[in-house]
A tleap script that builds the chain and sets N, CA, C and O, in Angstrom:
source leaprc.protein.ff14SB
mol = sequence {
  NMET SER GLN LEU PRO LYS VAL ARG THR LYS
  ASP ALA GLU LEU SER LEU GLU GLU ILE GLY
  SER LEU LEU PRO GLY THR GLY GLU ILE MET
  ALA SER VAL SER THR CYS PHE ALA MET CYS
  TRP HIE ALA ALA ALA VAL GLY SER TRP ASP
  LEU SER ALA TYR TYR LEU ARG ARG VAL ARG
  SER LEU LEU ARG GLY LEU SER VAL THR ARG
  PRO LYS TYR ALA ASP ARG LEU ARG ASP TYR
  ASP ALA ARG LEU GLU HIE LEU TYR GLN ALA
  VAL VAL LYS HIE ASP ARG VAL GLY PHE ASP
  LEU LEU TYR ASP GLU ALA VAL ASP GLN ALA
  ASN THR ASN HIE MET GLU THR GLY HIE PRO
  TYR ILE ARG TRP ARG ARG PRO PRO GLU PRO
  PRO GLU LYS GLY LEU ASP LEU THR GLY SER
  CASN
}
set mol.1.N position { 37.792 -38.260 4.982 }
set mol.1.CA position { 37.249 -39.210 5.946 }
set mol.1.C position { 37.625 -38.734 7.347 }
set mol.1.O position { 38.779 -38.398 7.612 }
set mol.2.N position { 36.645 -38.711 8.231 }
set mol.2.CA position { 36.916 -38.250 9.594 }
set mol.2.C position { 37.498 -39.385 10.439 }
set mol.2.O position { 37.232 -40.567 10.220 }
set mol.3.N position { 38.292 -38.970 11.397 }
set mol.3.CA position { 38.908 -39.951 12.295 }
set mol.3.C position { 37.905 -40.398 13.343 }
set mol.3.O position { 37.092 -39.609 13.825 }
set mol.4.N position { 37.976 -41.676 13.686 }
set mol.4.CA position { 37.140 -42.193 14.763 }
set mol.4.C position { 37.677 -41.672 16.089 }
set mol.4.O position { 38.884 -41.480 16.237 }
set mol.5.N position { 36.794 -41.442 17.052 }
set mol.5.CA position { 37.247 -40.906 18.341 }
set mol.5.C position { 38.158 -41.896 19.073 }
set mol.5.O position { 38.005 -43.114 18.977 }
set mol.6.N position { 39.097 -41.326 19.795 }
set mol.6.CA position { 40.030 -42.108 20.616 }
set mol.6.C position { 39.858 -41.675 22.066 }
set mol.6.O position { 39.470 -40.542 22.353 }
set mol.7.N position { 40.150 -42.588 22.958 }
set mol.7.CA position { 40.107 -42.310 24.392 }
set mol.7.C position { 41.529 -42.425 24.904 }
set mol.7.O position { 42.207 -43.428 24.682 }
set mol.8.N position { 41.967 -41.387 25.589 }
set mol.8.CA position { 43.323 -41.387 26.128 }
set mol.8.C position { 43.282 -41.943 27.549 }
set mol.8.O position { 42.504 -41.497 28.392 }
set mol.9.N position { 44.138 -42.925 27.785 }
set mol.9.CA position { 44.351 -43.447 29.135 }
set mol.9.C position { 45.745 -43.011 29.573 }
set mol.9.O position { 46.450 -42.328 28.831 }
set mol.10.N position { 46.129 -43.400 30.752 }
set mol.10.CA position { 47.460 -43.066 31.257 }
set mol.10.C position { 48.555 -43.622 30.343 }
set mol.10.O position { 49.618 -43.019 30.192 }
set mol.11.N position { 48.282 -44.774 29.741 }
set mol.11.CA position { 49.332 -45.476 28.996 }
set mol.11.C position { 49.122 -45.559 27.490 }
set mol.11.O position { 50.037 -45.948 26.764 }
set mol.12.N position { 47.933 -45.201 27.008 }
set mol.12.CA position { 47.677 -45.405 25.581 }
set mol.12.C position { 46.499 -44.560 25.110 }
set mol.12.O position { 45.761 -43.968 25.898 }
set mol.13.N position { 46.361 -44.534 23.789 }
set mol.13.CA position { 45.175 -43.974 23.160 }
set mol.13.C position { 44.449 -45.131 22.499 }
set mol.13.O position { 45.013 -45.840 21.665 }
set mol.14.N position { 43.193 -45.316 22.878 }
set mol.14.CA position { 42.442 -46.476 22.395 }
set mol.14.C position { 41.216 -46.027 21.616 }
set mol.14.O position { 40.577 -45.031 21.954 }
set mol.15.N position { 40.900 -46.777 20.571 }
set mol.15.CA position { 39.655 -46.526 19.843 }
set mol.15.C position { 38.497 -47.135 20.636 }
set mol.15.O position { 38.699 -47.980 21.509 }
set mol.16.N position { 37.300 -46.694 20.318 }
set mol.16.CA position { 36.132 -47.281 20.979 }
set mol.16.C position { 36.034 -48.773 20.661 }
set mol.16.O position { 35.611 -49.562 21.506 }
set mol.17.N position { 36.419 -49.157 19.463 }
set mol.17.CA position { 36.415 -50.571 19.096 }
set mol.17.C position { 37.393 -51.369 19.964 }
set mol.17.O position { 37.088 -52.480 20.399 }
set mol.18.N position { 38.562 -50.793 20.208 }
set mol.18.CA position { 39.543 -51.471 21.070 }
set mol.18.C position { 39.030 -51.589 22.496 }
set mol.18.O position { 39.223 -52.619 23.143 }
set mol.19.N position { 38.391 -50.561 22.981 }
set mol.19.CA position { 37.816 -50.611 24.334 }
set mol.19.C position { 36.721 -51.663 24.398 }
set mol.19.O position { 36.658 -52.444 25.347 }
set mol.20.N position { 35.855 -51.684 23.386 }
set mol.20.CA position { 34.785 -52.674 23.346 }
set mol.20.C position { 35.303 -54.098 23.350 }
set mol.20.O position { 34.701 -54.982 23.960 }
set mol.21.N position { 36.414 -54.321 22.674 }
set mol.21.CA position { 36.967 -55.678 22.624 }
set mol.21.C position { 37.502 -56.138 23.977 }
set mol.21.O position { 37.711 -57.332 24.188 }
set mol.22.N position { 37.722 -55.198 24.890 }
set mol.22.CA position { 38.235 -55.541 26.215 }
set mol.22.C position { 37.133 -55.891 27.219 }
set mol.22.O position { 37.413 -56.375 28.315 }
set mol.23.N position { 35.893 -55.643 26.836 }
set mol.23.CA position { 34.784 -55.962 27.740 }
set mol.23.C position { 34.692 -57.478 27.937 }
set mol.23.O position { 34.955 -58.243 27.009 }
set mol.24.N position { 34.320 -57.907 29.142 }
set mol.24.CA position { 34.186 -59.359 29.351 }
set mol.24.C position { 33.066 -59.936 28.503 }
set mol.24.O position { 32.057 -59.279 28.246 }
set mol.25.N position { 33.260 -61.162 28.080 }
set mol.25.CA position { 32.252 -61.854 27.286 }
set mol.25.C position { 31.130 -62.391 28.164 }
set mol.25.O position { 31.214 -62.367 29.391 }
set mol.26.N position { 30.097 -62.867 27.523 }
set mol.26.CA position { 28.941 -63.406 28.231 }
set mol.26.C position { 29.348 -64.540 29.168 }
set mol.26.O position { 28.865 -64.612 30.298 }
set mol.27.N position { 30.226 -65.419 28.710 }
set mol.27.CA position { 30.658 -66.549 29.541 }
set mol.27.C position { 31.344 -66.096 30.819 }
set mol.27.O position { 31.107 -66.658 31.888 }
set mol.28.N position { 32.193 -65.085 30.711 }
set mol.28.CA position { 32.884 -64.577 31.907 }
set mol.28.C position { 31.899 -63.942 32.881 }
set mol.28.O position { 31.989 -64.141 34.092 }
set mol.29.N position { 30.970 -63.184 32.343 }
set mol.29.CA position { 29.968 -62.555 33.206 }
set mol.29.C position { 29.115 -63.616 33.876 }
set mol.29.O position { 28.845 -63.535 35.074 }
set mol.30.N position { 28.691 -64.611 33.109 }
set mol.30.CA position { 27.827 -65.645 33.675 }
set mol.30.C position { 28.566 -66.504 34.706 }
set mol.30.O position { 27.939 -67.009 35.637 }
set mol.31.N position { 29.861 -66.677 34.562 }
set mol.31.CA position { 30.627 -67.395 35.587 }
set mol.31.C position { 30.588 -66.612 36.901 }
set mol.31.O position { 30.465 -67.204 37.973 }
set mol.32.N position { 30.693 -65.292 36.820 }
set mol.32.CA position { 30.584 -64.457 38.023 }
set mol.32.C position { 29.175 -64.511 38.598 }
set mol.32.O position { 28.996 -64.574 39.814 }
set mol.33.N position { 28.175 -64.486 37.719 }
set mol.33.CA position { 26.787 -64.586 38.166 }
set mol.33.C position { 26.586 -65.900 38.919 }
set mol.33.O position { 25.978 -65.920 39.989 }
set mol.34.N position { 27.091 -66.979 38.365 }
set mol.34.CA position { 26.931 -68.291 38.989 }
set mol.34.C position { 27.551 -68.324 40.383 }
set mol.34.O position { 26.942 -68.834 41.324 }
set mol.35.N position { 28.757 -67.784 40.516 }
set mol.35.CA position { 29.421 -67.744 41.823 }
set mol.35.C position { 28.609 -66.911 42.814 }
set mol.35.O position { 28.366 -67.339 43.942 }
set mol.36.N position { 28.199 -65.740 42.391 }
set mol.36.CA position { 27.444 -64.861 43.295 }
set mol.36.C position { 26.087 -65.455 43.669 }
set mol.36.O position { 25.648 -65.327 44.812 }
set mol.37.N position { 25.424 -66.102 42.714 }
set mol.37.CA position { 24.113 -66.684 43.007 }
set mol.37.C position { 24.254 -67.852 43.984 }
set mol.37.O position { 23.417 -68.043 44.866 }
set mol.38.N position { 25.318 -68.623 43.814 }
set mol.38.CA position { 25.580 -69.721 44.747 }
set mol.38.C position { 25.888 -69.174 46.145 }
set mol.38.O position { 25.399 -69.708 47.141 }
set mol.39.N position { 26.682 -68.131 46.220 }
set mol.39.CA position { 27.009 -67.544 47.522 }
set mol.39.C position { 25.777 -66.927 48.170 }
set mol.39.O position { 25.641 -66.957 49.393 }
set mol.40.N position { 24.894 -66.379 47.377 }
set mol.40.CA position { 23.620 -65.859 47.894 }
set mol.40.C position { 22.864 -66.975 48.604 }
set mol.40.O position { 22.330 -66.779 49.696 }
set mol.41.N position { 22.822 -68.140 47.978 }
set mol.41.CA position { 22.140 -69.299 48.560 }
set mol.41.C position { 22.787 -69.707 49.885 }
set mol.41.O position { 22.099 -69.868 50.893 }
set mol.42.N position { 24.082 -69.870 49.881 }
set mol.42.CA position { 24.771 -70.353 51.081 }
set mol.42.C position { 24.691 -69.350 52.228 }
set mol.42.O position { 24.566 -69.746 53.387 }
set mol.43.N position { 24.760 -68.070 51.919 }
set mol.43.CA position { 24.635 -67.058 52.968 }
set mol.43.C position { 23.247 -67.116 53.593 }
set mol.43.O position { 23.119 -67.059 54.816 }
set mol.44.N position { 22.217 -67.227 52.777 }
set mol.44.CA position { 20.852 -67.313 53.311 }
set mol.44.C position { 20.665 -68.589 54.122 }
set mol.44.O position { 19.968 -68.594 55.137 }
set mol.45.N position { 21.288 -69.663 53.670 }
set mol.45.CA position { 21.126 -70.953 54.352 }
set mol.45.C position { 21.606 -70.909 55.799 }
set mol.45.O position { 21.103 -71.652 56.641 }
set mol.46.N position { 22.583 -70.038 56.095 }
set mol.46.CA position { 23.082 -69.928 57.477 }
set mol.46.C position { 22.544 -68.677 58.170 }
set mol.46.O position { 22.978 -68.338 59.271 }
set mol.47.N position { 21.599 -67.992 57.522 }
set mol.47.CA position { 20.991 -66.817 58.138 }
set mol.47.C position { 21.820 -65.552 58.049 }
set mol.47.O position { 21.578 -64.597 58.787 }
set mol.48.N position { 22.790 -65.533 57.160 }
set mol.48.CA position { 23.596 -64.327 56.953 }
set mol.48.C position { 22.923 -63.493 55.857 }
set mol.48.O position { 23.386 -63.445 54.718 }
set mol.49.N position { 21.835 -62.849 56.228 }
set mol.49.CA position { 20.962 -62.181 55.272 }
set mol.49.C position { 21.622 -60.985 54.598 }
set mol.49.O position { 21.395 -60.756 53.410 }
set mol.50.N position { 22.431 -60.219 55.321 }
set mol.50.CA position { 23.115 -59.088 54.686 }
set mol.50.C position { 24.068 -59.569 53.601 }
set mol.50.O position { 24.158 -58.962 52.533 }
set mol.51.N position { 24.776 -60.652 53.872 }
set mol.51.CA position { 25.689 -61.203 52.880 }
set mol.51.C position { 24.914 -61.776 51.691 }
set mol.51.O position { 25.326 -61.621 50.541 }
set mol.52.N position { 23.812 -62.424 51.970 }
set mol.52.CA position { 22.968 -62.938 50.899 }
set mol.52.C position { 22.466 -61.794 50.019 }
set mol.52.O position { 22.469 -61.901 48.793 }
set mol.53.N position { 22.040 -60.714 50.642 }
set mol.53.CA position { 21.567 -59.544 49.884 }
set mol.53.C position { 22.689 -58.962 49.034 }
set mol.53.O position { 22.475 -58.585 47.882 }
set mol.54.N position { 23.882 -58.892 49.608 }
set mol.54.CA position { 25.043 -58.382 48.864 }
set mol.54.C position { 25.259 -59.197 47.591 }
set mol.54.O position { 25.404 -58.635 46.505 }
set mol.55.N position { 25.280 -60.505 47.726 }
set mol.55.CA position { 25.537 -61.348 46.559 }
set mol.55.C position { 24.396 -61.279 45.551 }
set mol.55.O position { 24.639 -61.338 44.346 }
set mol.56.N position { 23.176 -61.158 46.013 }
set mol.56.CA position { 22.059 -61.037 45.084 }
set mol.56.C position { 22.112 -59.698 44.345 }
set mol.56.O position { 21.805 -59.637 43.154 }
set mol.57.N position { 22.498 -58.633 45.040 }
set mol.57.CA position { 22.680 -57.343 44.347 }
set mol.57.C position { 23.773 -57.454 43.285 }
set mol.57.O position { 23.647 -56.873 42.207 }
set mol.58.N position { 24.842 -58.192 43.578 }
set mol.58.CA position { 25.908 -58.397 42.592 }
set mol.58.C position { 25.370 -59.133 41.360 }
set mol.58.O position { 25.682 -58.768 40.226 }
set mol.59.N position { 24.561 -60.169 41.591 }
set mol.59.CA position { 23.964 -60.906 40.472 }
set mol.59.C position { 23.170 -59.945 39.591 }
set mol.59.O position { 23.325 -59.929 38.370 }
set mol.60.N position { 22.330 -59.156 40.219 }
set mol.60.CA position { 21.472 -58.246 39.463 }
set mol.60.C position { 22.293 -57.209 38.707 }
set mol.60.O position { 21.980 -56.885 37.561 }
set mol.61.N position { 23.324 -56.697 39.330 }
set mol.61.CA position { 24.182 -55.711 38.669 }
set mol.61.C position { 24.895 -56.316 37.460 }
set mol.61.O position { 24.960 -55.696 36.398 }
set mol.62.N position { 25.417 -57.506 37.622 }
set mol.62.CA position { 26.094 -58.178 36.515 }
set mol.62.C position { 25.131 -58.427 35.354 }
set mol.62.O position { 25.488 -58.208 34.196 }
set mol.63.N position { 23.922 -58.878 35.653 }
set mol.63.CA position { 22.953 -59.160 34.595 }
set mol.63.C position { 22.461 -57.879 33.924 }
set mol.63.O position { 22.208 -57.870 32.719 }
set mol.64.N position { 22.325 -56.814 34.683 }
set mol.64.CA position { 21.933 -55.531 34.074 }
set mol.64.C position { 23.019 -55.042 33.131 }
set mol.64.O position { 22.719 -54.526 32.054 }
set mol.65.N position { 24.273 -55.197 33.523 }
set mol.65.CA position { 25.367 -54.838 32.632 }
set mol.65.C position { 25.372 -55.693 31.375 }
set mol.65.O position { 25.632 -55.196 30.280 }
set mol.66.N position { 25.086 -56.966 31.533 }
set mol.66.CA position { 25.039 -57.868 30.388 }
set mol.66.C position { 23.947 -57.444 29.408 }
set mol.66.O position { 24.120 -57.564 28.196 }
set mol.67.N position { 22.833 -56.951 29.925 }
set mol.67.CA position { 21.754 -56.522 29.030 }
set mol.67.C position { 22.167 -55.319 28.182 }
set mol.67.O position { 21.595 -55.086 27.117 }
set mol.68.N position { 23.152 -54.557 28.647 }
set mol.68.CA position { 23.663 -53.427 27.871 }
set mol.68.C position { 24.661 -53.901 26.820 }
set mol.68.O position { 24.590 -53.485 25.663 }
set mol.69.N position { 25.582 -54.762 27.213 }
set mol.69.CA position { 26.613 -55.214 26.273 }
set mol.69.C position { 26.119 -56.304 25.327 }
set mol.69.O position { 26.706 -56.517 24.266 }
set mol.70.N position { 25.053 -56.988 25.701 }
set mol.70.CA position { 24.454 -58.019 24.852 }
set mol.70.C position { 22.954 -57.732 24.738 }
set mol.70.O position { 22.144 -58.427 25.352 }
set mol.71.N position { 22.577 -56.711 23.953 }
set mol.71.CA position { 21.173 -56.285 23.898 }
set mol.71.C position { 20.204 -57.360 23.413 }
set mol.71.O position { 19.004 -57.260 23.667 }
set mol.72.N position { 20.699 -58.382 22.725 }
set mol.72.CA position { 19.777 -59.435 22.280 }
set mol.72.C position { 19.152 -60.165 23.469 }
set mol.72.O position { 18.120 -60.818 23.316 }
set mol.73.N position { 19.768 -60.060 24.658 }
set mol.73.CA position { 19.224 -60.701 25.854 }
set mol.73.C position { 18.464 -59.723 26.752 }
set mol.73.O position { 17.975 -60.124 27.809 }
set mol.74.N position { 18.355 -58.466 26.363 }
set mol.74.CA position { 17.830 -57.420 27.253 }
set mol.74.C position { 16.422 -57.726 27.771 }
set mol.74.O position { 16.176 -57.606 28.971 }
set mol.75.N position { 15.511 -58.113 26.905 }
set mol.75.CA position { 14.135 -58.388 27.353 }
set mol.75.C position { 14.095 -59.563 28.313 }
set mol.75.O position { 13.422 -59.512 29.342 }
set mol.76.N position { 14.805 -60.600 27.980 }
set mol.76.CA position { 14.855 -61.800 28.817 }
set mol.76.C position { 15.466 -61.470 30.192 }
set mol.76.O position { 14.975 -61.932 31.222 }
set mol.77.N position { 16.519 -60.683 30.191 }
set mol.77.CA position { 17.178 -60.320 31.455 }
set mol.77.C position { 16.322 -59.377 32.286 }
set mol.77.O position { 16.342 -59.451 33.515 }
set mol.78.N position { 15.580 -58.503 31.647 }
set mol.78.CA position { 14.662 -57.620 32.381 }
set mol.78.C position { 13.578 -58.452 33.077 }
set mol.78.O position { 13.247 -58.196 34.235 }
set mol.79.N position { 13.036 -59.431 32.383 }
set mol.79.CA position { 12.028 -60.307 32.984 }
set mol.79.C position { 12.627 -61.101 34.147 }
set mol.79.O position { 11.988 -61.278 35.184 }
set mol.80.N position { 13.847 -61.569 33.964 }
set mol.80.CA position { 14.509 -62.332 35.028 }
set mol.80.C position { 14.796 -61.442 36.235 }
set mol.80.O position { 14.683 -61.885 37.378 }
set mol.81.N position { 15.162 -60.206 35.983 }
set mol.81.CA position { 15.428 -59.277 37.078 }
set mol.81.C position { 14.168 -59.046 37.916 }
set mol.81.O position { 14.257 -58.897 39.135 }
set mol.82.N position { 13.011 -59.017 37.281 }
set mol.82.CA position { 11.755 -58.873 38.025 }
set mol.82.C position { 11.568 -60.059 38.971 }
set mol.82.O position { 11.092 -59.890 40.094 }
set mol.83.N position { 11.936 -61.236 38.529 }
set mol.83.CA position { 11.880 -62.432 39.388 }
set mol.83.C position { 12.868 -62.293 40.546 }
set mol.83.O position { 12.557 -62.652 41.682 }
set mol.84.N position { 14.051 -61.772 40.254 }
set mol.84.CA position { 15.058 -61.601 41.300 }
set mol.84.C position { 14.652 -60.540 42.316 }
set mol.84.O position { 15.076 -60.598 43.470 }
set mol.85.N position { 13.843 -59.581 41.908 }
set mol.85.CA position { 13.347 -58.586 42.865 }
set mol.85.C position { 12.500 -59.260 43.935 }
set mol.85.O position { 12.601 -58.906 45.109 }
set mol.86.N position { 11.672 -60.219 43.555 }
set mol.86.CA position { 10.874 -60.970 44.541 }
set mol.86.C position { 11.790 -61.743 45.485 }
set mol.86.O position { 11.552 -61.790 46.692 }
set mol.87.N position { 12.828 -62.342 44.935 }
set mol.87.CA position { 13.798 -63.057 45.759 }
set mol.87.C position { 14.482 -62.085 46.717 }
set mol.87.O position { 14.685 -62.401 47.889 }
set mol.88.N position { 14.831 -60.916 46.221 }
set mol.88.CA position { 15.481 -59.907 47.067 }
set mol.88.C position { 14.568 -59.494 48.228 }
set mol.88.O position { 15.031 -59.295 49.351 }
set mol.89.N position { 13.294 -59.371 47.950 }
set mol.89.CA position { 12.356 -59.007 49.016 }
set mol.89.C position { 12.292 -60.095 50.091 }
set mol.89.O position { 12.156 -59.785 51.274 }
set mol.90.N position { 12.387 -61.341 49.698 }
set mol.90.CA position { 12.428 -62.430 50.682 }
set mol.90.C position { 13.693 -62.334 51.529 }
set mol.90.O position { 13.658 -62.605 52.729 }
set mol.91.N position { 14.800 -61.954 50.914 }
set mol.91.CA position { 16.056 -61.777 51.650 }
set mol.91.C position { 15.905 -60.640 52.651 }
set mol.91.O position { 16.270 -60.788 53.818 }
set mol.92.N position { 15.380 -59.529 52.213 }
set mol.92.CA position { 15.205 -58.359 53.086 }
set mol.92.C position { 14.314 -58.704 54.283 }
set mol.92.O position { 14.539 -58.217 55.391 }
set mol.93.N position { 13.323 -59.529 54.060 }
set mol.93.CA position { 12.383 -59.922 55.131 }
set mol.93.C position { 12.902 -61.093 55.961 }
set mol.93.O position { 12.266 -61.499 56.933 }
set mol.94.N position { 14.057 -61.632 55.577 }
set mol.94.CA position { 14.634 -62.802 56.268 }
set mol.94.C position { 13.654 -63.975 56.230 }
set mol.94.O position { 13.523 -64.718 57.203 }
set mol.95.N position { 12.979 -64.130 55.117 }
set mol.95.CA position { 11.947 -65.146 54.916 }
set mol.95.C position { 12.577 -66.375 54.267 }
set mol.95.O position { 12.663 -66.468 53.043 }
set mol.96.N position { 13.009 -67.299 55.086 }
set mol.96.CA position { 13.722 -68.479 54.575 }
set mol.96.C position { 12.827 -69.361 53.709 }
set mol.96.O position { 13.271 -69.851 52.671 }
set mol.97.N position { 11.593 -69.568 54.111 }
set mol.97.CA position { 10.692 -70.413 53.322 }
set mol.97.C position { 10.442 -69.769 51.958 }
set mol.97.O position { 10.527 -70.436 50.927 }
set mol.98.N position { 10.133 -68.473 51.959 }
set mol.98.CA position { 9.920 -67.763 50.706 }
set mol.98.C position { 11.176 -67.728 49.856 }
set mol.98.O position { 11.117 -67.876 48.636 }
set mol.99.N position { 12.317 -67.531 50.511 }
set mol.99.CA position { 13.591 -67.501 49.799 }
set mol.99.C position { 13.833 -68.827 49.075 }
set mol.99.O position { 14.166 -68.842 47.890 }
set mol.100.N position { 13.664 -69.932 49.791 }
set mol.100.CA position { 13.905 -71.248 49.186 }
set mol.100.C position { 13.032 -71.452 47.950 }
set mol.100.O position { 13.511 -71.892 46.905 }
set mol.101.N position { 11.755 -71.131 48.081 }
set mol.101.CA position { 10.817 -71.292 46.971 }
set mol.101.C position { 11.216 -70.409 45.790 }
set mol.101.O position { 11.269 -70.877 44.653 }
set mol.102.N position { 11.495 -69.135 46.057 }
set mol.102.CA position { 11.821 -68.200 44.990 }
set mol.102.C position { 13.188 -68.478 44.373 }
set mol.102.O position { 13.383 -68.263 43.177 }
set mol.103.N position { 14.127 -68.950 45.175 }
set mol.103.CA position { 15.441 -69.315 44.642 }
set mol.103.C position { 15.284 -70.474 43.655 }
set mol.103.O position { 15.840 -70.442 42.557 }
set mol.104.N position { 14.530 -71.489 44.051 }
set mol.104.CA position { 14.319 -72.638 43.163 }
set mol.104.C position { 13.596 -72.223 41.883 }
set mol.104.O position { 13.905 -72.733 40.806 }
set mol.105.N position { 12.643 -71.308 41.992 }
set mol.105.CA position { 11.944 -70.814 40.801 }
set mol.105.C position { 12.907 -70.045 39.896 }
set mol.105.O position { 12.839 -70.165 38.673 }
set mol.106.N position { 13.799 -69.259 40.492 }
set mol.106.CA position { 14.790 -68.517 39.706 }
set mol.106.C position { 15.748 -69.475 39.001 }
set mol.106.O position { 16.130 -69.240 37.854 }
set mol.107.N position { 16.131 -70.537 39.672 }
set mol.107.CA position { 16.994 -71.550 39.059 }
set mol.107.C position { 16.265 -72.196 37.881 }
set mol.107.O position { 16.840 -72.353 36.804 }
set mol.108.N position { 15.007 -72.569 38.083 }
set mol.108.CA position { 14.228 -73.179 36.998 }
set mol.108.C position { 14.133 -72.239 35.794 }
set mol.108.O position { 14.290 -72.667 34.650 }
set mol.109.N position { 13.875 -70.950 36.061 }
set mol.109.CA position { 13.772 -69.991 34.958 }
set mol.109.C position { 15.110 -69.802 34.261 }
set mol.109.O position { 15.159 -69.678 33.038 }
set mol.110.N position { 16.195 -69.780 35.026 }
set mol.110.CA position { 17.524 -69.674 34.405 }
set mol.110.C position { 17.765 -70.861 33.475 }
set mol.110.O position { 18.295 -70.695 32.376 }
set mol.111.N position { 17.382 -72.036 33.910 }
set mol.111.CA position { 17.566 -73.231 33.074 }
set mol.111.C position { 16.706 -73.154 31.817 }
set mol.111.O position { 17.147 -73.553 30.739 }
set mol.112.N position { 15.489 -72.647 31.946 }
set mol.112.CA position { 14.630 -72.440 30.774 }
set mol.112.C position { 15.262 -71.428 29.826 }
set mol.112.O position { 15.282 -71.631 28.612 }
set mol.113.N position { 15.781 -70.334 30.390 }
set mol.113.CA position { 16.445 -69.328 29.556 }
set mol.113.C position { 17.626 -69.932 28.806 }
set mol.113.O position { 17.821 -69.649 27.624 }
set mol.114.N position { 18.408 -70.752 29.477 }
set mol.114.CA position { 19.542 -71.382 28.814 }
set mol.114.C position { 19.077 -72.296 27.679 }
set mol.114.O position { 19.676 -72.309 26.603 }
set mol.115.N position { 18.021 -73.053 27.919 }
set mol.115.CA position { 17.469 -73.925 26.864 }
set mol.115.C position { 17.020 -73.087 25.670 }
set mol.115.O position { 17.347 -73.397 24.525 }
set mol.116.N position { 16.270 -72.025 25.949 }
set mol.116.CA position { 15.682 -71.214 24.882 }
set mol.116.C position { 16.714 -70.400 24.110 }
set mol.116.O position { 16.441 -69.969 22.989 }
set mol.117.N position { 17.876 -70.184 24.677 }
set mol.117.CA position { 18.921 -69.419 23.984 }
set mol.117.C position { 19.990 -70.327 23.381 }
set mol.117.O position { 21.048 -69.855 22.965 }
set mol.118.N position { 19.713 -71.628 23.335 }
set mol.118.CA position { 20.628 -72.550 22.668 }
set mol.118.C position { 21.760 -73.071 23.526 }
set mol.118.O position { 22.781 -73.525 23.010 }
set mol.119.N position { 21.579 -73.007 24.849 }
set mol.119.CA position { 22.620 -73.499 25.762 }
set mol.119.C position { 22.046 -74.539 26.738 }
set mol.119.O position { 22.135 -74.353 27.952 }
set mol.120.N position { 21.461 -75.622 26.225 }
set mol.120.CA position { 20.818 -76.601 27.110 }
set mol.120.C position { 21.796 -77.330 28.023 }
set mol.120.O position { 21.381 -77.947 29.004 }
set mol.121.N position { 23.068 -77.268 27.717 }
set mol.121.CA position { 24.094 -77.932 28.526 }
set mol.121.C position { 24.437 -77.143 29.789 }
set mol.121.O position { 25.173 -77.637 30.643 }
set mol.122.N position { 23.914 -75.928 29.915 }
set mol.122.CA position { 24.134 -75.130 31.133 }
set mol.122.C position { 22.915 -75.311 32.018 }
set mol.122.O position { 21.829 -74.828 31.699 }
set mol.123.N position { 23.100 -76.016 33.144 }
set mol.123.CA position { 21.994 -76.298 34.069 }
set mol.123.C position { 22.414 -75.898 35.474 }
set mol.123.O position { 23.368 -76.439 36.032 }
set mol.124.N position { 21.686 -74.943 36.032 }
set mol.124.CA position { 21.930 -74.546 37.414 }
set mol.124.C position { 21.197 -75.484 38.352 }
set mol.124.O position { 20.262 -76.184 37.961 }
set mol.125.N position { 21.642 -75.483 39.595 }
set mol.125.CA position { 20.973 -76.208 40.671 }
set mol.125.C position { 21.395 -75.554 41.976 }
set mol.125.O position { 22.280 -74.699 41.998 }
set mol.126.N position { 20.763 -75.958 43.045 }
set mol.126.CA position { 21.223 -75.479 44.348 }
set mol.126.C position { 22.646 -75.970 44.554 }
set mol.126.O position { 22.923 -77.160 44.398 }
set mol.127.N position { 23.538 -75.072 44.899 }
set mol.127.CA position { 24.940 -75.472 45.018 }
set mol.127.C position { 25.208 -76.257 46.299 }
set mol.127.O position { 24.834 -75.809 47.383 }
set mol.128.N position { 25.848 -77.418 46.193 }
set mol.128.CA position { 26.118 -78.219 47.393 }
set mol.128.C position { 27.187 -77.601 48.298 }
set mol.128.O position { 27.153 -77.794 49.514 }
set mol.129.N position { 28.123 -76.869 47.724 }
set mol.129.CA position { 29.214 -76.245 48.483 }
set mol.129.C position { 29.345 -74.793 48.044 }
set mol.129.O position { 29.105 -74.480 46.877 }
set mol.130.N position { 29.721 -73.896 48.960 }
set mol.130.CA position { 29.943 -72.509 48.533 }
set mol.130.C position { 31.187 -72.406 47.654 }
set mol.130.O position { 32.219 -72.993 47.979 }
set mol.131.N position { 31.104 -71.670 46.549 }
set mol.131.CA position { 32.266 -71.559 45.673 }
set mol.131.C position { 33.414 -70.763 46.290 }
set mol.131.O position { 34.573 -70.974 45.935 }
set mol.132.N position { 33.107 -69.864 47.197 }
set mol.132.CA position { 34.155 -69.082 47.875 }
set mol.132.C position { 34.373 -69.687 49.249 }
set mol.132.O position { 33.760 -69.267 50.230 }
set mol.133.N position { 35.233 -70.654 49.308 }
set mol.133.CA position { 35.426 -71.436 50.539 }
set mol.133.C position { 36.104 -70.636 51.659 }
set mol.133.O position { 35.966 -70.987 52.831 }
set mol.134.N position { 36.822 -69.584 51.321 }
set mol.134.CA position { 37.523 -68.808 52.349 }
set mol.134.C position { 36.688 -67.755 53.026 }
set mol.134.O position { 37.168 -67.088 53.943 }
set mol.135.N position { 35.438 -67.582 52.599 }
set mol.135.CA position { 34.587 -66.554 53.178 }
set mol.135.C position { 33.838 -67.081 54.377 }
set mol.135.O position { 33.249 -68.161 54.319 }
set mol.136.N position { 33.851 -66.336 55.462 }
set mol.136.CA position { 33.155 -66.714 56.679 }
set mol.136.C position { 31.656 -66.514 56.490 }
set mol.136.O position { 31.182 -65.386 56.356 }
set mol.137.N position { 30.932 -67.597 56.482 }
set mol.137.CA position { 29.474 -67.542 56.314 }
set mol.137.C position { 28.743 -67.616 57.647 }
set mol.137.O position { 27.514 -67.682 57.666 }
set mol.138.N position { 29.464 -67.607 58.754 }
set mol.138.CA position { 28.800 -67.789 60.052 }
set mol.138.C position { 28.261 -66.505 60.630 }
set mol.138.O position { 27.588 -66.528 61.660 }
set mol.139.N position { 28.543 -65.376 59.987 }
set mol.139.CA position { 28.018 -64.100 60.501 }
set mol.139.C position { 26.509 -64.129 60.566 }
set mol.139.O position { 25.852 -64.688 59.688 }
set mol.140.N position { 25.966 -63.537 61.591 }
set mol.140.CA position { 24.507 -63.552 61.722 }
set mol.140.C position { 23.966 -62.146 61.572 }
set mol.140.O position { 24.642 -61.164 61.878 }
set mol.141.N position { 22.737 -62.068 61.096 }
set mol.141.CA position { 21.974 -60.820 61.022 }
set mol.141.C position { 20.566 -61.130 60.620 }
set mol.141.O position { 19.745 -60.221 60.496 }
savepdb mol mol.pdb
quit
């Protein structure tokens, strides 16, 4: 019987299975997505478009990673990413009216996705307060 490959780190030798078990779960990733998506909203609301774009890129990156570690969601996440591309274009254009409309549509689709994947108790909405209270949102661009 052949040995399974190991990866050597500075402190240990780990199997691929051990490394895989260290990856964040869907819930942890989605908590980060929720924070970043909320911050995207609040940054746009004060006209901090670069910051809004940053947070939206983070959302997209997190969801793309999730589609790799949780392939059962890959098609759904690819479709959602296409929706987020439209939102990103509104951010790039500093289009507040378009942003508001597309953000609300993205929230509605996220809620539909949660319903369809057996998580009806997870409901997004426009966040009333920014989750990262220590971040200066007054920057303009």
